[in-house]
NUGU-468914 format. One record per residue (C-alpha): y, z, x. Coordinates in Angstrom, 2 decimals. Layout:
<recs>
      c2      c3      c1
       Y       Z       X
...
</recs>
This chain:
<recs>
      c2      c3      c1
  232.93  275.38   46.33
  232.21  271.77   46.62
  228.76  270.20   46.37
  227.26  266.74   46.73
  227.53  264.85   43.43
  224.66  262.87   42.07
  225.21  259.16   42.98
  225.77  256.95   39.93
  225.35  260.03   37.76
  227.47  262.52   36.00
  229.98  264.79   37.67
  230.33  268.36   36.66
  233.48  270.47   36.52
  232.87  274.19   35.90
  235.61  276.75   35.43
  234.52  280.39   35.27
  237.11  282.92   34.48
  235.86  286.15   35.91
  238.76  288.31   34.74
  239.43  291.74   36.09
  241.58  294.34   34.36
  245.09  294.81   35.78
  248.27  296.59   34.82
  249.70  293.74   32.68
  249.40  294.77   29.02
  248.66  291.27   27.80
  245.67  290.99   30.02
  244.53  294.59   30.37
  241.79  294.28   27.77
  240.09  291.34   29.53
  236.66  292.53   30.77
  234.65  290.85   33.56
  232.24  288.06   32.58
  229.33  288.67   34.95
  226.86  286.48   33.07
  229.41  283.71   32.88
  229.26  283.63   36.63
  225.44  283.41   36.58
  225.72  280.68   33.90
  228.07  278.39   35.82
  226.35  278.86   39.19
  223.02  277.84   37.61
  224.53  274.74   35.99
  226.34  273.75   39.13
  223.00  274.02   41.13
  221.19  272.04   38.42
  223.62  269.14   38.26
  225.09  269.37   41.84
  228.57  269.59   40.50
  231.88  270.97   41.62
  232.22  274.69   40.93
  235.54  276.49   40.50
  234.79  280.17   40.48
  236.97  283.30   40.70
  240.02  282.74   42.88
  239.41  278.93   42.84
  239.56  278.79   39.08
  243.30  278.38   39.04
  245.41  276.33   36.58
  246.50  274.08   39.41
  243.00  273.35   40.65
  241.74  272.71   37.14
  244.52  270.28   36.18
  244.16  268.49   39.45
  240.45  267.78   38.72
  239.68  267.88   35.05
  240.55  264.31   34.22
  238.09  262.93   36.82
  234.87  264.40   35.55
  232.18  263.28   33.14
  231.11  266.78   32.09
  233.48  269.67   31.66
  232.08  273.20   31.28
  234.39  276.06   30.69
  233.27  279.70   30.65
  236.42  281.80   30.26
  238.22  284.36   28.11
  240.12  282.78   25.20
  243.13  284.04   23.24
  243.58  282.50   19.79
  247.09  282.51   18.34
  246.82  282.19   14.65
  250.60  281.91   14.05
  251.25  279.35   16.76
  247.87  277.64   17.51
  249.32  275.53   20.32
  249.95  278.74   22.19
  246.23  279.63   22.24
  244.99  279.78   25.80
  242.12  280.07   28.27
  242.73  283.03   30.55
  241.80  281.86   34.05
  241.58  283.87   37.26
  243.42  287.10   36.57
  245.98  287.39   39.26
  248.57  290.17   38.79
  250.95  288.20   40.98
  251.11  285.34   38.49
  252.92  285.40   35.16
  251.02  284.47   32.00
  252.36  280.88   32.01
  250.85  280.17   35.47
  247.63  282.22   34.88
  246.67  280.56   31.54
  245.63  277.08   30.39
  247.30  276.52   27.00
  245.88  274.51   24.15
  249.11  272.47   24.05
  248.48  271.38   27.67
  244.97  270.12   26.82
  246.45  267.78   24.15
  248.43  266.00   26.90
  245.39  265.27   29.12
  243.64  261.91   29.39
  240.00  262.90   29.83
  237.16  260.66   30.92
  234.52  263.21   30.05
  231.40  262.28   28.12
  231.05  265.92   27.06
  233.07  269.18   27.13
  231.14  272.42   26.79
  233.52  275.24   25.75
  231.31  278.21   26.51
  233.96  280.71   25.40
  234.87  282.68   22.28
  236.31  281.04   19.15
  236.86  277.52   20.70
  236.13  275.89   17.38
  238.38  278.24   15.33
  242.07  278.30   14.76
  244.78  277.79   12.14
  243.98  275.44    9.25
  246.97  273.11    9.13
  247.48  270.89    6.13
  246.91  267.23    6.99
  245.65  268.10   10.45
  242.60  270.33   10.03
  241.74  273.30   12.30
  243.94  273.42   15.38
  241.39  274.53   17.87
  240.32  273.98   21.53
  237.47  271.74   20.32
  240.03  269.55   18.40
  242.29  269.45   21.50
  239.47  268.18   23.73
  238.52  265.53   21.18
  242.14  264.44   20.93
  242.34  264.23   24.73
  239.50  261.72   24.72
  236.29  263.63   24.87
  233.79  262.20   22.37
  231.41  265.19   22.39
  232.22  268.87   22.29
  230.04  272.02   22.28
  232.15  274.70   20.70
  231.87  278.30   19.44
  232.54  279.49   15.82
  233.17  283.12   16.68
  233.33  285.66   19.56
  230.12  284.84   21.41
  228.05  287.21   23.50
  228.22  286.86   27.28
  224.51  287.48   27.98
  222.93  285.42   25.19
  225.35  282.53   25.67
  224.53  282.34   29.37
  220.84  282.24   28.59
  221.24  279.48   26.01
  223.56  277.41   28.15
  221.16  277.44   31.07
  218.31  276.18   28.90
  220.64  273.69   27.14
  221.43  271.86   30.38
  217.74  271.97   31.44
  216.89  270.25   28.11
  219.69  267.68   28.64
  218.12  266.84   32.02
  214.93  266.00   30.07
  216.86  263.17   28.40
  217.13  264.94   24.97
  220.08  264.39   22.59
  222.70  267.08   22.68
  221.83  268.62   19.27
  218.16  268.62   20.06
  218.76  270.17   23.52
  220.93  272.86   22.01
  218.29  273.57   19.28
  215.50  273.87   21.86
  217.65  276.21   23.98
  218.21  278.46   20.98
  214.53  278.49   20.11
  213.68  279.44   23.62
  216.20  282.25   23.45
  214.71  283.50   20.18
  211.20  283.57   21.69
  212.41  286.09   24.31
  214.58  288.15   21.90
  213.92  291.49   20.25
  214.76  292.52   16.68
  218.36  293.25   17.66
  219.19  290.28   19.89
  217.53  287.83   17.54
  220.46  288.35   15.05
  222.32  285.09   14.42
  225.54  286.55   15.78
  224.04  286.33   19.27
  222.83  282.68   19.16
  224.08  280.73   16.13
  227.77  280.51   17.01
  227.53  277.63   19.47
  227.42  274.19   17.80
  227.88  270.55   18.81
  230.39  268.10   17.28
  231.05  264.39   17.88
  228.68  262.12   19.75
  225.24  263.66   19.96
  223.50  261.01   22.02
  221.62  261.99   25.16
  223.31  261.82   28.56
  222.01  259.48   31.19
  221.85  261.53   34.42
  221.56  259.66   37.70
  219.38  260.81   40.53
  219.84  260.77   44.34
  216.67  258.51   44.66
  218.00  256.01   42.19
  221.31  255.96   44.05
  219.63  255.31   47.42
  217.40  252.60   45.94
  220.42  250.88   44.44
  222.17  250.89   47.81
  219.02  249.51   49.56
  218.67  246.76   46.92
  222.34  245.87   47.31
  222.01  245.66   51.08
  218.88  243.41   50.82
  220.60  241.15   48.34
  223.64  240.73   50.55
  221.39  240.07   53.57
  219.44  237.33   51.71
  222.70  235.83   50.41
  224.14  235.71   53.93
  220.97  234.14   55.39
  220.99  231.46   52.70
  224.60  230.61   53.44
  223.96  230.25   57.19
  220.85  228.14   56.38
  222.73  225.64   54.24
  225.67  225.43   56.64
  223.30  224.70   59.49
  221.43  222.14   57.48
  224.62  220.36   56.46
  225.70  220.09   60.06
  222.37  218.42   60.99
  222.76  215.87   58.16
  226.29  214.99   59.37
</recs>
């Protein structure tokens, strides 16, 4: 699903892994993520970004696009491999006709990317966790995105809840659109969630696991109006410049 991108603003890449159970043992426990679908559709509408959803969220489509975008948002199942952290993976669209290599985006592949993103939002379980390796730190998805060139990452510290995370992420992007720094926007989104919570869903396990690292500055979003005005001003400038050139050429001919 392709949408018009904001001129002179940020592009959005959203991958939603809506996994369905199949007969493969390695993927049989993956449950659907219905609120992840709601989450990414809301963000795509808000930022007018490209949305890869369901059958479109393939490894090939993601790798063909991910290096071009300023914001990367991933809502997917994750599988953390404690023994071999580079084999940790995002489970993408669950297609029983594909083997696990083609169906998954491995952490090791992310390290080889050259990202231009200003921010990566890893709205998935345990994206900030992994094996603590001496001299390296925690080998996690968040670290991989930082290594690939992304200065700001929103990551998770444990297995996050589908419903509460979707609610927080929607408000997080709305706050970012209000020109708030990333940490402030995330804090406001969590406070908004708590105001609507009950005694059970207000427990920290539902909202405290998503945290920002890296550059926390606000993002400068463009707008369609600003883009149109810039084009109009550029056209007027070129028109004036051309008129002045013809004027001086004509005047020089008269003097000669």
